[in-house]
C-alpha positions, 0 to 999 in steps of 0.5 A: 937398367943400371943407375946411369942411363947409357945414351946414344945419339943419332944425328949430329946436325945443327939442332943437336950440336948447338942446343939439344945435346946441352939439354942433357946437362939438366938430367942426373946420371946420364952418359952419352956413349956413342953418336951416329951420323952419315956425315963424317965432318959432323961427327968430327965436329961433334966428338971434338966438342963433346968428347964422345967415346964412340962414333958410327956412320951406321945406326944399326952397327951402333945398336949392335955394338953399344949397350944403350938404354935409350937414344935421341934421334934428330935427323932428316924427318923422312928417316925417323921411322926407320931409326925408331923402328930399328931401335925399339926392335933392338931393345932401346928406348927412343926419343924421336923428334917430330914427326915420327914417320912420313905418314899415319901408316908408319906412325901406326906401325911404330905404335904397334912395335912399341906395344910389342916391345914395351920400349918407352917411346916419345915424340918431340912435339916441344910446344907441349913443354914450352913454358907459355903454352904449359901455363896456358893449358893449366889456366884453361883447366881452372874452373873459373875459365869455364872450358875453352870455347874458341881457339885461334893460333898463328904459326908462320915462317919463311919460305919452305922447301916445298908445300908437302914438307911444310905441312909435315914439318911445320903445320904439324906443330900447331895441329898437335898443340891444338890437340894438347889444349883442346883434346881430340878434334876434327878439321871442318874446313881448309883454305889455301893460298899460294905464291909458289911451291915454297910460299903457301898459306893455310887457314884450318878450321877445327872443332873439338869433341867438347864443342870448342871452335877455332882456326889455325893460320899457318903459312910460309909467307913471312920471315922467321926473324919476325914474330911468327907465333900467337895463340888466343884461348877464349873461355867464359868472360876470360881469355889467354893470349900467348904472344910469340912464345915469350909472353902470356896474358890472362885477362879476367873480368875486372872489378869496378874501380872507385872513381876519384880514389887511388886505384889498386890491382884486384886479386882475382879480377885484373890481368895476370902477365908472364914475360920471359926475362932477357935480363937473366943469364940464358941458362934455360930457353923456355922453348920446351926442349930441356923439359921434354928431354928431362921428362923422357929420360925420367920416364925411362928411368921410372918405367912410365909411359910418356906423352906424347907417345908414339901412340898419341902422335898417331892422332896428330898424324891423322889430322894431316890426313884430314887436311889433305882430304879437305884439300882434295874436295 
């Protein structure tokens, strides 16, 4: 592999055009050689804006003609499996947005191909890289926190395409976040409410291998313009609250205050708070996309296995199977 990483992009839709492509500016020594999309109008817009040398409507043709080190795949979720498989077999490292396949079996096959080819392959579960959730994990692993005992998350959104797509594309994020924070877990109970096929809600009860208990509430009954995301982790006389991604509060047992004297904040006792500053020039989003792209390409350059890898994502996909099994009871 040369000094400069040669990158291809598959999928020139809104997420790639408006945001993800620009995350590459944080990574040194990369060059985007080619882009691919089945929609010529998206290719026109993308190549005009970003001056990409080559364009394709067939990713297999791009893999055959271009000398690529890695690709970034952001397309219709149902096609992620086929593109990731073809790329690995062509000797190309892969970053693929979640979810890696339509089901656990496809994810397992990708994991097998990754083992056979040795290609660096990562799935874009960006909540593992969000500033607030990364902070929450670091705090929860401190000895003072005493392990996570209880877990509660909310992850809501606007009406979705359908119930099945909502689970595969939306709930999957917080199933993976729970694994990231708690370790391996099982689903113990599921409740569902529905207004119609596009508007559904789930309460999912979970238990981790370490004994933590919790719930994940996720529905397509709200509006994305409202605050839709919240997490609380409870430890030993302490808790961590992440509110709408942009703020974190770590509450610790406060020390007694002397009455009738000036009050002061106590190191090690009073709450710690982080808030994203909206007063700064918006160079960085804190939504994890910049960090995950930088991390993936650093792993490619250094020959390291990233997390979440395809193999790791199989366990997240298996939680969807558990969810469906509970619904069938």
